[in-house]
C-alpha angles and dihedrals in degrees: 000000000000092000093066096040093115099027121123121184117198122198134170097271105008140043123208117212129174116269105255138174093267090062096054100088093052091044090050090054090053093052092057084080111101089207093057092046090051097049094043095042090236133150127228108261132187117246090254091053090049091054091050091049091051090054092050093048092048090057097038114101090201095064129065113186129178130181113228114229127191103241096212093052093045094048090052099042106021086216115127093194092055091046096050113122104156147317141255130205145192117203121193097198102148114082091188090055106041092169093055119094134184109224127206136183129188126181098193098176105079091205089070099046116111091023096100093251090122091046093054093042093053092049090051089049093049091050091048090051092050099041103035106022097035093233114171102176132040131195130187127197110209131173111251092238095050093100096168094055093044091053092047094052091045089056088053090057100262116144120218119238122187121199101251094173093049093048092048092051090049092053090044090054090048093055095041092045093049092051090046089053090050092052092045090053091049091048094050101040102028097030094224139041115260111263119249105275121248087240091056091049090049090049092050093049097042097075108138111240092216092058102087093182093061091044091052092048092049092049089050091049089051092051091050092047093240098131121092116241133192093261091057088073090061097047126092091242135020098238094180089059092048089053091053092053091046091052093047093048097044102037105027115019096035098053093039094051092041092056094039097054092043088057094041093053091047095048098042105043124178136039104254117134090250092055093045092052092046092053091045095052096041091049093049101040103030104037104027101061096054091040092055089048092051090048096056096039095047092047091049090051092051089049089056096243117161093202092057094164098055097082092045091051092049098045106028099090095046092046093049092048090050090048091053092047090051108035102037095062093035094054093041090055089045095055095037106041112012114092114237090247091064102035096095092053092045094050092045092055091044092049092051090050090050093050088053089054090048092051089051092050090048093051094051110101116254090233091068091057091047089052091049093237096133112086134171 
């Protein structure tokens, strides 16, 4: 930003100076760290690209970037490069809200983390934004697993918002994609989708006329196109079934898991082994049983079954056992071995694999469970 080109902000422990060409090489060395790139959402650039970006940012009125210097080191050496420990930014990216800025802070030198250098730098940046740039609203985008930054911004009065809609769409796509994969496999290797079982047809036709609730649910299912029909057996894909999984993932699993993990992360803070095991066990034995129950019952309702509890009763134990056998070791490995930068990708892949297993268990006829033919 041209307006802060000659601005220098001096605090008790840090000094903020404009990001200039002489700082680029040290900054480039910092950004070779995969951890820093992950938490800042940055890409690996060549040194030449880094120089060009610095020039653009220096001329861009929508970006205000300062290098954070350790004051003690700078006072002793007078060398900005030697005193560099991080950077802080204000981005004015919303044309409709010119007084709203996205704020960032990065303490790249690990020796200065946890020493309140970032805390002081962010306060100086907030004051600069308010007093000099007339900013009235600040936002910060922080990775969900960056606990230290989240806690710092919460102490400053920021309120956390998690993207409920985005998470719900992601879970909806997981369930729909997994069911689509199941049907594709069946189509390729078995040449046709399995016909609707006689038990399912009997369930769908056994709605009691005097039960107005079931009648209303079935009529709603019909309007939404969620019920199987005879022609669905002849089609390439069972679109009604795909709709059911999309509805469950977007409107049930997504919101439930969004709220659950928000609470879980807030209640069990930290990354000690004790905390990790507590989160693991609570997640598996408190959330999973009711979630499995909701899955089977809601799917039975959307299928128009009068006996909506039968499938849950038949498949619950096997599904829960399978869930324990899958998620306990997966999550233990995740918390123990996977670096924070790769945990989101790891869990996303693991979740998609689990949903495929769940779709398979759902598609298995109830009679096979009753005959004890499904084994882990």
